DRENPA-3360 file (N, C-alpha, C; in nm, 2 decimals, always signed):
BEGIN
1 = MDHIVTVQ = -10.84/+14.42/-0.88/-10.71/+14.37/-0.83/-10.68/+14.43/-0.70 ~ -10.63/+14.35/-0.60/-10.59/+14.41/-0.47/-10.44/+14.43/-0.48 ~ -10.40/+14.55/-0.43/-10.26/+14.58/-0.42/-10.20/+14.53/-0.29 ~ -10.08/+14.49/-0.30/-10.00/+14.44/-0.18/-9.91/+14.56/-0.14 ~ -9.93/+14.59/-0.01/-9.85/+14.70/+0.04/-9.78/+14.65/+0.17 ~ -9.67/+14.71/+0.20/-9.60/+14.68/+0.32/-9.65/+14.76/+0.44 ~ -9.64/+14.70/+0.55/-9.69/+14.77/+0.67/-9.57/+14.85/+0.73 ~ -9.59/+14.98/+0.72/-9.48/+15.07/+0.76/-9.43/+15.05/+0.91;
9 = DAVTAFAD = -9.53/+15.03/+1.00/-9.49/+15.01/+1.14/-9.40/+14.89/+1.16 ~ -9.42/+14.78/+1.09/-9.33/+14.67/+1.10/-9.19/+14.70/+1.05 ~ -9.18/+14.78/+0.95/-9.05/+14.81/+0.90/-8.97/+14.91/+0.99 ~ -9.04/+15.00/+1.05/-8.98/+15.10/+1.14/-8.99/+15.07/+1.29 ~ -9.03/+14.95/+1.32/-9.06/+14.92/+1.46/-8.93/+14.93/+1.55 ~ -8.81/+14.91/+1.49/-8.69/+14.91/+1.56/-8.60/+15.02/+1.52 ~ -8.66/+15.14/+1.49/-8.58/+15.25/+1.46/-8.52/+15.31/+1.58 ~ -8.42/+15.39/+1.56/-8.34/+15.45/+1.67/-8.43/+15.53/+1.77;
17 = FMEPTNAE = -8.53/+15.60/+1.72/-8.61/+15.68/+1.81/-8.70/+15.60/+1.89 ~ -8.71/+15.47/+1.87/-8.79/+15.38/+1.95/-8.72/+15.32/+2.07 ~ -8.59/+15.34/+2.08/-8.51/+15.29/+2.19/-8.55/+15.36/+2.32 ~ -8.53/+15.29/+2.44/-8.56/+15.36/+2.56/-8.46/+15.47/+2.59 ~ -8.50/+15.57/+2.66/-8.41/+15.68/+2.69/-8.33/+15.64/+2.81 ~ -8.23/+15.72/+2.84/-8.14/+15.69/+2.96/-8.22/+15.70/+3.09 ~ -8.32/+15.79/+3.09/-8.40/+15.80/+3.21/-8.49/+15.67/+3.23 ~ -8.54/+15.62/+3.12/-8.62/+15.50/+3.13/-8.53/+15.38/+3.17;
25 = LDAIEQEM = -8.41/+15.37/+3.12/-8.32/+15.26/+3.16/-8.28/+15.28/+3.31 ~ -8.26/+15.40/+3.36/-8.23/+15.42/+3.50/-8.35/+15.38/+3.59 ~ -8.47/+15.41/+3.54/-8.59/+15.37/+3.62/-8.60/+15.22/+3.63 ~ -8.57/+15.15/+3.52/-8.58/+15.00/+3.51/-8.47/+14.95/+3.61 ~ -8.35/+15.01/+3.61/-8.24/+14.96/+3.69/-8.28/+14.98/+3.84 ~ -8.35/+15.09/+3.87/-8.39/+15.11/+4.01/-8.50/+15.01/+4.05 ~ -8.58/+14.97/+3.96/-8.69/+14.87/+3.99/-8.64/+14.73/+3.98 ~ -8.52/+14.70/+3.94/-8.47/+14.57/+3.91/-8.48/+14.48/+4.04;
33 = PVILAGVD = -8.45/+14.52/+4.16/-8.47/+14.43/+4.28/-8.62/+14.39/+4.29 ~ -8.71/+14.48/+4.27/-8.85/+14.44/+4.28/-8.89/+14.34/+4.17 ~ -8.84/+14.36/+4.05/-8.86/+14.27/+3.94/-8.81/+14.13/+3.97 ~ -8.68/+14.12/+4.01/-8.62/+13.99/+4.04/-8.69/+13.92/+4.16 ~ -8.73/+14.00/+4.26/-8.81/+13.94/+4.37/-8.94/+13.88/+4.32 ~ -9.00/+13.95/+4.23/-9.13/+13.91/+4.17/-9.11/+13.78/+4.09 ~ -9.00/+13.77/+4.02/-8.97/+13.65/+3.94/-8.95/+13.53/+4.04 ~ -8.88/+13.56/+4.15/-8.85/+13.45/+4.25/-8.99/+13.40/+4.30;
41 = LLDAQIIT = -9.08/+13.49/+4.34/-9.21/+13.46/+4.39/-9.28/+13.38/+4.28 ~ -9.28/+13.42/+4.16/-9.35/+13.35/+4.05/-9.29/+13.21/+4.04 ~ -9.16/+13.19/+4.04/-9.10/+13.06/+4.03/-9.15/+12.97/+4.15 ~ -9.15/+13.02/+4.27/-9.20/+12.94/+4.38/-9.34/+12.90/+4.37 ~ -9.42/+12.99/+4.31/-9.56/+12.95/+4.29/-9.58/+12.85/+4.17 ~ -9.50/+12.86/+4.07/-9.51/+12.77/+3.96/-9.47/+12.63/+4.00 ~ -9.38/+12.62/+4.09/-9.34/+12.49/+4.14/-9.45/+12.41/+4.20 ~ -9.55/+12.48/+4.26/-9.66/+12.41/+4.33/-9.78/+12.40/+4.24;
49 = LDRIPTEL = -9.77/+12.43/+4.11/-9.89/+12.42/+4.03/-9.94/+12.28/+4.00 ~ -9.85/+12.19/+3.99/-9.89/+12.05/+3.96/-9.88/+11.95/+4.07 ~ -9.88/+12.01/+4.19/-9.88/+11.92/+4.31/-9.93/+11.99/+4.43 ~ -9.96/+11.92/+4.53/-10.00/+11.98/+4.66/-9.88/+12.04/+4.73 ~ -9.89/+12.17/+4.76/-9.77/+12.23/+4.82/-9.73/+12.17/+4.96 ~ -9.60/+12.14/+4.97/-9.55/+12.09/+5.10/-9.53/+12.21/+5.19 ~ -9.49/+12.18/+5.32/-9.45/+12.28/+5.41/-9.33/+12.36/+5.36 ~ -9.24/+12.29/+5.30/-9.12/+12.36/+5.24/-9.16/+12.46/+5.13;
57 = DSRRIRRA = -9.26/+12.41/+5.04/-9.31/+12.50/+4.94/-9.37/+12.62/+4.99 ~ -9.45/+12.60/+5.10/-9.52/+12.71/+5.16/-9.43/+12.81/+5.22 ~ -9.32/+12.76/+5.28/-9.22/+12.85/+5.34/-9.15/+12.93/+5.23 ~ -9.12/+12.86/+5.12/-9.05/+12.92/+5.00/-9.13/+13.04/+4.95 ~ -9.26/+13.01/+4.93/-9.35/+13.11/+4.88/-9.36/+13.23/+4.98 ~ -9.37/+13.20/+5.11/-9.38/+13.31/+5.21/-9.25/+13.40/+5.21 ~ -9.14/+13.33/+5.20/-9.01/+13.40/+5.20/-9.00/+13.49/+5.07 ~ -9.04/+13.43/+4.96/-9.04/+13.51/+4.83/-9.13/+13.63/+4.84;
65 = ARRVLAAR = -9.25/+13.61/+4.90/-9.35/+13.72/+4.91/-9.29/+13.83/+5.00 ~ -9.22/+13.79/+5.11/-9.16/+13.89/+5.20/-9.05/+13.96/+5.13 ~ -8.97/+13.89/+5.04/-8.87/+13.96/+4.96/-8.93/+14.07/+4.87 ~ -9.04/+14.03/+4.81/-9.11/+14.13/+4.72/-9.15/+14.25/+4.80 ~ -9.21/+14.23/+4.91/-9.26/+14.34/+4.99/-9.14/+14.43/+5.04 ~ -9.03/+14.36/+5.08/-8.91/+14.44/+5.12/-8.85/+14.52/+5.01 ~ -8.85/+14.46/+4.89/-8.80/+14.53/+4.77/-8.89/+14.65/+4.74 ~ -9.02/+14.63/+4.74/-9.11/+14.74/+4.72/-9.10/+14.85/+4.82;
73 = RALANGSG = -9.08/+14.81/+4.95/-9.06/+14.91/+5.05/-8.94/+14.99/+5.03 ~ -8.83/+14.92/+5.00/-8.70/+14.99/+4.97/-8.71/+15.08/+4.86 ~ -8.78/+15.04/+4.75/-8.80/+15.13/+4.64/-8.88/+15.25/+4.67 ~ -8.99/+15.23/+4.75/-9.08/+15.34/+4.79/-9.01/+15.44/+4.88 ~ -8.92/+15.38/+4.97/-8.84/+15.47/+5.06/-8.73/+15.54/+4.99 ~ -8.70/+15.50/+4.87/-8.59/+15.56/+4.80/-8.45/+15.51/+4.83 ~ -8.44/+15.41/+4.91/-8.30/+15.36/+4.94/-8.25/+15.28/+4.83 ~ -8.33/+15.20/+4.76/-8.29/+15.11/+4.65/-8.21/+14.99/+4.70;
81 = EVA = -8.19/+14.98/+4.83/-8.12/+14.86/+4.88/-8.23/+14.76/+4.95 ~ -8.21/+14.63/+4.92/-8.30/+14.53/+4.98/-8.23/+14.48/+5.10 ~ -8.31/+14.47/+5.21/-8.25/+14.42/+5.33/-8.25/+14.27/+5.33;
% end
């Protein structure tokens, strides 16, 4: 006879000690401009998946890519502000 047991990890997966620390939350907040710029770039790329990109689509993708680079540069330089 096989015994049925619970999976302990599934039960304790959301325990208090598994929450992000304040330092981790601060790091995420500092990286948020880069994350949002990346989402914008991904959105611009997704729009062109089912059709041939128009000139407007190409400009939108280039602008979004520049925003990603600017956000990464700002994060690397420590300013945290996106130009």
